[in-house]
C-alpha positions as CSV (number, residue, x, y, z in Angstrom):
1,M,-68.7,8.5,-20.0
2,N,-66.1,10.9,-21.1
3,I,-65.0,13.1,-18.2
4,H,-61.7,14.9,-18.6
5,A,-59.5,16.3,-15.8
6,T,-59.8,19.7,-17.4
7,D,-63.6,19.7,-17.4
8,T,-65.3,22.3,-15.4
9,I,-68.3,21.0,-13.5
10,T,-71.3,23.2,-13.1
11,V,-74.6,22.6,-11.3
12,R,-77.9,24.0,-12.6
13,R,-81.5,23.7,-11.9
14,V,-83.8,22.1,-14.5
15,S,-86.7,24.5,-15.2
16,A,-90.3,23.4,-15.4
17,G,-90.3,24.3,-19.1
18,E,-87.1,22.3,-19.8
19,A,-88.7,19.3,-17.9
20,R,-91.7,19.5,-20.2
21,E,-89.9,20.2,-23.5
22,H,-86.8,18.1,-23.1
23,A,-88.0,15.2,-20.9
24,A,-86.8,12.4,-23.2
25,P,-83.1,13.4,-23.5
26,L,-83.0,14.5,-19.8
27,A,-84.5,11.1,-18.7
28,E,-81.9,9.3,-20.9
29,A,-79.0,11.1,-19.4
30,L,-80.3,10.8,-15.8
31,A,-81.0,7.1,-16.4
32,D,-77.3,6.6,-17.3
33,V,-76.3,8.1,-13.9
34,L,-78.9,6.1,-11.9
35,I,-78.0,2.8,-13.6
36,D,-74.3,3.4,-13.0
37,C,-74.9,4.2,-9.3
38,V,-77.1,1.1,-8.7
39,E,-74.6,-1.1,-10.5
40,G,-72.0,0.4,-8.3
41,G,-73.9,-0.7,-5.2
42,A,-75.8,2.5,-4.2
43,S,-78.9,1.8,-2.1
44,V,-81.2,4.4,-3.8
45,S,-84.5,2.5,-4.0
46,F,-83.7,0.2,-6.9
47,M,-82.6,-3.4,-7.1
48,L,-80.2,-5.2,-9.5
49,P,-80.6,-5.7,-12.3
50,L,-82.1,-2.2,-13.0
51,P,-83.8,-2.4,-16.4
52,R,-83.3,0.8,-18.5
53,A,-87.1,1.0,-18.9
54,R,-87.6,1.2,-15.1
55,A,-84.9,3.9,-14.8
56,L,-86.5,5.9,-17.6
57,A,-90.0,5.6,-16.1
58,F,-88.6,6.8,-12.7
59,W,-87.0,9.9,-14.3
60,H,-90.1,10.7,-16.4
61,G,-92.1,10.8,-13.2
62,V,-89.5,13.1,-11.6
63,L,-89.6,15.4,-14.6
64,E,-93.4,15.5,-14.4
65,D,-93.1,16.6,-10.8
66,V,-90.6,19.3,-11.9
67,A,-93.0,20.5,-14.6
68,R,-95.7,20.8,-11.9
69,Q,-93.3,22.6,-9.6
70,E,-93.6,20.0,-6.9
71,R,-89.9,19.1,-7.0
72,V,-86.6,20.8,-7.8
73,L,-84.1,18.9,-9.9
74,L,-80.5,19.8,-10.0
75,V,-78.0,18.4,-12.4
76,A,-74.2,18.5,-12.4
77,Q,-72.7,18.7,-15.9
78,T,-69.3,18.7,-17.6
79,T,-68.1,21.5,-19.9
80,A,-69.5,19.4,-22.8
81,G,-73.0,19.2,-21.2
82,C,-72.7,15.6,-20.0
83,I,-74.9,15.0,-16.9
84,I,-72.7,13.3,-14.3
85,G,-74.7,13.9,-11.1
86,T,-78.0,15.0,-9.7
87,V,-80.0,15.6,-6.6
88,Q,-83.7,16.5,-5.9
89,L,-85.5,18.7,-3.5
90,I,-89.1,17.4,-2.9
91,T,-91.1,20.5,-2.1
92,A,-94.7,19.1,-2.3
93,L,-95.3,18.2,1.3
94,P,-98.3,18.3,3.6
95,D,-100.0,21.6,4.4
96,N,-98.5,21.6,7.9
97,Q,-95.0,21.5,6.5
98,P,-94.7,24.4,4.1
99,H,-91.2,25.2,5.5
100,R,-89.7,21.8,4.9
101,A,-88.4,19.8,2.0
102,D,-86.9,16.3,1.5
103,V,-83.5,15.9,-0.3
104,A,-83.6,12.8,-2.5
105,K,-81.5,10.8,-5.0
106,M,-78.1,12.3,-4.6
107,L,-76.3,10.5,-7.4
108,V,-72.8,11.0,-8.9
109,H,-71.6,8.8,-11.7
110,R,-68.7,6.6,-10.6
111,D,-66.4,8.1,-13.2
112,A,-67.0,11.6,-11.8
113,R,-66.4,10.8,-8.1
114,R,-63.7,12.4,-5.9
115,R,-64.0,15.7,-7.9
116,G,-66.2,17.6,-5.5
117,V,-69.4,17.0,-7.5
118,A,-71.5,15.9,-4.5
119,A,-70.3,18.9,-2.5
120,Q,-71.4,21.2,-5.3
121,L,-74.8,19.5,-5.5
122,L,-75.3,19.9,-1.8
123,A,-74.4,23.6,-1.9
124,A,-76.8,24.0,-4.8
125,V,-79.6,22.2,-3.0
126,D,-79.2,24.5,0.0
127,Q,-79.5,27.5,-2.3
128,A,-82.5,26.0,-4.1
129,A,-84.2,25.4,-0.7
130,R,-83.7,29.0,0.3
131,E,-85.1,30.1,-3.0
132,E,-88.2,27.9,-2.3
133,A,-88.4,29.4,1.3
134,K,-87.6,26.0,2.9
135,S,-85.8,26.2,6.2
136,V,-85.8,22.5,7.3
137,L,-84.3,19.8,5.1
138,V,-84.4,16.1,5.7
139,L,-82.6,13.2,4.0
140,D,-81.6,9.6,4.7
141,T,-78.6,7.6,3.6
142,V,-76.9,4.2,4.1
143,T,-75.4,4.0,7.6
144,G,-71.6,4.1,7.5
145,G,-71.4,4.9,3.8
146,D,-69.3,7.6,2.2
147,A,-72.3,9.9,1.9
148,E,-72.9,9.9,5.6
149,R,-69.5,11.6,6.1
150,L,-70.2,14.0,3.2
151,Y,-73.4,15.2,4.8
152,Q,-71.8,15.7,8.2
153,R,-69.0,17.8,6.5
154,A,-71.8,19.9,4.9
155,G,-73.4,20.8,8.2
156,W,-76.1,18.1,8.3
157,Q,-77.0,16.7,11.8
158,A,-77.6,13.0,12.2
159,V,-80.9,12.3,14.0
160,G,-80.7,8.5,14.3
161,S,-80.3,5.2,12.5
162,V,-82.7,2.3,11.8
163,P,-81.0,-1.1,11.3
164,N,-82.1,-3.2,8.3
165,Y,-84.2,-0.3,7.0
166,A,-83.6,-1.0,3.3
167,L,-81.9,-3.3,0.9
168,M,-78.8,-2.8,-1.1
169,P,-79.1,-3.5,-4.8
170,D,-77.9,-7.0,-4.3
171,G,-80.6,-7.8,-1.7
172,A,-78.4,-7.4,1.5
173,Y,-80.0,-5.5,4.3
174,C,-78.6,-2.1,5.2
175,G,-79.2,0.4,8.0
176,T,-80.3,4.0,7.2
177,T,-79.3,7.1,9.0
178,F,-81.6,10.1,9.0
179,F,-80.3,13.7,8.8
180,H,-81.7,17.2,9.1
181,K,-80.4,20.6,8.3
182,Q,-81.8,23.9,9.4
183,L,-81.4,26.8,7.0
184,A,-81.8,30.5,7.4
185,V,-84.1,31.8,4.6
């Protein structure tokens, strides 16, 4: 991945039309980020080794949800248009939760970390949630990981932790902390 110190990072929403018309190149770029994160030890539902076909299938499913307007997909890009990060807002929830959304798959390529990309993605997900009239956001993350501190700095409130909730990509157990954020819409 070619990320330069002078690159400006922008975050944008993938439209339903773009998800339909450009699914293949989007899935390829997003698979690169996912595979890098899993290889770097991120517990994001996938185990090592993560075959590219599995990563592509996951992203094609996400893009289908975006095309159906059941999910918001945000991507962080360099000046040259290289996707270096992403986060999702799952908006298709049960009838009794029209005001809520789940934040999922906050991913930043290892080469792009420590540049404020995750903070930009979080600010963009808050804005997207407001645009979707969602006032309660929920997410989960590895207990004690860097992301936990990031979420707290961004105003998220920890609800509690569950030991041994998931597996790390190498098969080791990890605890999961659940967070919520209340937004004014």
